[in-house]
C-alpha positions as CSV (number, residue, x, y, z in Angstrom):
1,M,14.5,-12.5,-46.7
2,T,17.9,-12.2,-44.9
3,D,18.6,-14.7,-42.6
4,K,19.1,-14.2,-38.9
5,P,22.9,-14.8,-37.4
6,A,23.7,-17.8,-35.6
7,K,23.3,-17.4,-31.9
8,K,26.5,-18.6,-30.2
9,T,24.8,-21.7,-28.6
10,D,23.8,-23.0,-31.9
11,L,27.2,-23.6,-33.0
12,M,27.8,-25.4,-29.6
13,T,28.1,-29.0,-29.0
14,E,25.4,-30.6,-25.9
15,A,28.5,-30.6,-23.6
16,E,29.7,-27.0,-24.4
17,R,26.2,-26.0,-24.1
18,D,25.7,-27.3,-20.9
19,A,29.6,-26.1,-19.6
20,Y,28.5,-22.4,-21.1
21,H,24.9,-22.4,-19.1
22,A,26.4,-23.8,-16.3
23,E,29.2,-20.7,-16.1
24,K,26.2,-18.7,-17.2
25,M,24.0,-19.5,-14.5
26,K,27.6,-19.4,-11.8
27,K,27.8,-15.9,-12.7
28,K,24.0,-15.3,-11.8
29,K,23.9,-16.3,-8.5
30,A,27.4,-15.0,-7.8
31,A,25.1,-11.4,-8.6
32,R,22.6,-11.9,-7.1
33,D,24.5,-13.3,-3.7
34,K,25.9,-9.7,-3.5
35,I,23.2,-7.9,-4.3
36,L,21.2,-10.2,-1.6
37,S,24.3,-8.8,1.0
38,T,23.7,-5.7,1.2
39,K,20.1,-6.4,2.1
40,T,20.2,-6.7,5.6
41,E,17.1,-4.8,6.9
42,E,14.1,-6.5,8.4
43,K,11.6,-5.0,9.6
44,G,6.7,-4.7,9.3
45,L,6.1,-3.5,5.7
46,L,3.0,-1.7,4.5
47,I,1.8,-3.9,1.3
48,V,-0.4,-2.6,-1.3
49,H,-2.1,-4.1,-3.7
50,T,-4.0,-1.8,-6.4
51,G,-5.2,-1.8,-9.9
52,K,-8.1,-2.8,-12.2
53,G,-7.2,-6.0,-12.8
54,K,-8.3,-9.1,-10.9
55,G,-6.2,-11.0,-7.8
56,K,-5.8,-8.2,-5.4
57,S,-8.0,-9.8,-2.5
58,T,-6.4,-13.5,-3.7
59,A,-2.8,-12.3,-3.3
60,A,-3.3,-10.5,-0.2
61,F,-5.0,-13.8,1.2
62,G,-1.7,-16.0,-0.4
63,M,0.3,-13.9,2.3
64,V,-2.0,-14.4,4.6
65,F,-1.5,-18.7,4.5
66,R,1.8,-18.1,4.1
67,A,2.4,-16.5,7.1
68,L,-0.2,-18.7,8.7
69,G,2.6,-21.9,7.7
70,N,5.3,-20.1,9.2
71,G,3.3,-20.0,13.0
72,M,2.3,-16.2,13.0
73,R,-0.6,-14.7,13.8
74,V,-3.1,-12.9,11.5
75,G,-5.9,-10.4,11.8
76,V,-8.3,-9.7,9.0
77,V,-10.8,-6.9,8.3
78,Q,-13.3,-7.1,5.1
79,F,-14.3,-3.6,4.6
80,V,-16.9,-4.7,1.8
81,K,-17.1,-8.2,1.5
82,G,-18.0,-9.4,4.6
83,V,-22.2,-10.5,3.0
84,W,-19.9,-12.7,1.1
85,N,-19.4,-16.6,1.4
86,T,-16.2,-17.0,0.6
87,G,-13.5,-19.8,0.6
88,E,-10.7,-18.5,1.5
89,R,-13.1,-17.6,4.9
90,T,-14.3,-21.0,5.2
91,V,-10.6,-22.6,5.3
92,L,-9.1,-19.6,7.7
93,D,-12.0,-20.5,9.8
94,K,-10.2,-24.0,10.9
95,F,-7.3,-21.9,12.1
96,P,-9.3,-20.2,14.8
97,D,-5.9,-19.7,17.2
98,Q,-3.7,-18.0,14.8
99,V,-6.2,-16.3,12.1
100,T,-9.1,-13.6,13.3
101,I,-12.0,-12.7,10.4
102,N,-13.7,-9.7,10.6
103,A,-16.1,-10.0,7.6
104,M,-17.4,-6.5,7.8
105,G,-18.9,-5.2,5.0
106,E,-22.3,-5.1,4.0
107,G,-21.2,-5.6,0.2
108,F,-20.2,-2.8,-2.6
109,T,-21.6,0.7,-2.3
110,W,-23.5,0.0,-5.5
111,D,-25.5,-2.5,-3.6
112,V,-26.0,-1.1,-0.7
113,A,-27.0,2.5,-1.8
114,D,-27.5,4.0,1.3
115,R,-24.6,6.3,2.0
116,Q,-24.9,6.2,5.3
117,R,-25.2,3.0,6.7
118,D,-21.7,2.8,4.1
119,L,-20.5,5.1,6.3
120,A,-21.3,3.6,10.0
121,A,-20.1,0.0,8.5
122,A,-17.1,1.7,7.4
123,R,-15.5,3.7,11.1
124,K,-16.8,0.0,12.8
125,A,-14.5,-1.8,10.4
126,W,-11.9,0.8,11.0
127,D,-11.9,1.1,14.5
128,Q,-11.7,-2.9,14.5
129,A,-8.7,-2.4,12.2
130,K,-7.0,0.2,14.2
131,A,-7.3,-2.4,17.5
132,L,-5.8,-5.1,15.4
133,I,-3.0,-2.9,14.5
134,A,-2.2,-1.8,17.2
135,D,-2.1,-5.3,19.3
136,P,1.3,-7.0,19.9
137,G,-0.4,-10.5,19.9
138,Y,-1.5,-9.8,15.5
139,D,2.3,-9.9,12.8
140,M,-0.4,-9.5,9.8
141,V,-2.5,-8.1,9.4
142,L,-4.8,-7.6,6.4
143,L,-7.3,-4.7,5.3
144,D,-9.3,-5.7,2.5
145,E,-10.7,-3.4,0.7
146,L,-9.9,-0.5,2.4
147,N,-9.2,1.5,-0.8
148,I,-12.7,1.2,-1.6
149,C,-13.8,3.1,1.4
150,L,-10.6,5.6,1.3
151,R,-12.3,6.4,-2.4
152,Y,-15.5,7.3,-1.4
153,D,-14.3,9.3,1.2
154,Y,-16.2,6.9,4.0
155,L,-13.0,7.3,6.5
156,P,-10.4,10.4,7.1
157,L,-7.8,9.7,4.7
158,D,-5.4,11.3,7.0
159,E,-6.5,9.3,10.0
160,V,-6.4,6.3,8.0
161,L,-2.7,7.9,7.0
162,E,-1.4,8.3,10.3
163,T,-2.2,4.8,11.3
164,L,-0.3,3.3,8.7
165,C,2.3,5.3,9.1
166,N,2.7,4.6,13.6
167,K,1.9,1.1,13.1
168,P,4.2,-1.1,15.3
169,V,7.9,-1.5,13.1
170,D,7.2,-4.9,12.9
171,K,3.6,-5.4,12.0
172,H,3.2,-6.4,8.2
173,V,-0.3,-4.2,7.0
174,I,-1.6,-5.0,4.0
175,V,-3.8,-2.9,1.8
176,T,-6.7,-3.8,-0.7
177,G,-8.0,-2.5,-3.3
178,R,-8.4,-0.5,-6.8
179,N,-7.7,2.8,-6.8
180,A,-5.6,3.0,-3.9
181,K,-4.8,7.1,-2.9
182,D,-2.0,8.8,-4.0
183,E,-0.8,9.4,-0.1
184,L,-1.3,5.7,0.3
185,I,1.3,4.9,-2.3
186,E,3.8,7.2,-1.5
187,I,3.9,5.6,2.1
188,A,3.8,2.0,1.0
189,D,7.0,-0.3,1.2
190,L,5.4,-2.0,-1.3
191,V,2.8,-1.5,-3.9
192,T,2.0,-4.0,-6.9
193,E,-0.8,-2.7,-9.5
194,M,-3.1,-5.4,-10.7
195,T,-3.4,-4.9,-14.6
196,E,-6.2,-6.4,-16.6
197,I,-5.5,-7.9,-19.3
198,K,-8.0,-9.9,-20.5
199,H,-11.2,-10.7,-18.3
200,H,-13.8,-13.9,-18.6
201,F,-16.6,-11.0,-17.1
202,R,-16.7,-8.7,-20.5
203,A,-17.1,-12.5,-22.0
204,G,-20.9,-13.1,-20.1
205,V,-19.3,-15.6,-17.7
206,K,-20.7,-14.8,-14.3
207,A,-18.4,-14.9,-10.6
208,Q,-17.8,-18.5,-9.8
209,K,-16.8,-20.5,-7.2
210,G,-12.9,-21.1,-6.2
211,V,-12.1,-18.4,-8.8
212,E,-14.1,-15.0,-7.4
213,F,-15.4,-16.3,-4.1
């Protein structure tokens, strides 16, 4: 077996390695500062969390908590999980002056098995979402699992896209749910795809408090 060539730092003393590291970090900081100096625009973002992996809503609610910590006001519409008692909703209920939660879903479509109920629930939730987006009193709006409604055509895609494209310029809107429509991805400012590598559910572990809800 051929020996690997020694790295530059392997031949240095600790003092030399410290100096080398400091110089390297100094160059990295200079490069980063140069990049950051070009980022001057500030605007409300359309953010999409999608993909088959776990964590889409979790990450979105993390942003909600971050916004609350910055004194912002947030509106939440849950299109599917309205029947679930979740830990995040319990916490957010303690901030009634900063957050409005609209848990309007009736469960996953395969649980309800009634398309007309799904359509009515989706429309009611979307009307509330539009009101929150238009309300200047809210800095951020989370549309949790909206992508599921779009996937099953419970809402007109064109109507949703038009509303999101014309949202107030300073308002952040977060959309979650797997199978985000290509058209939604196209108009979004930030899109993150959660990729499942390993999931405990496949090993027979059920949904648990503090992890899934």
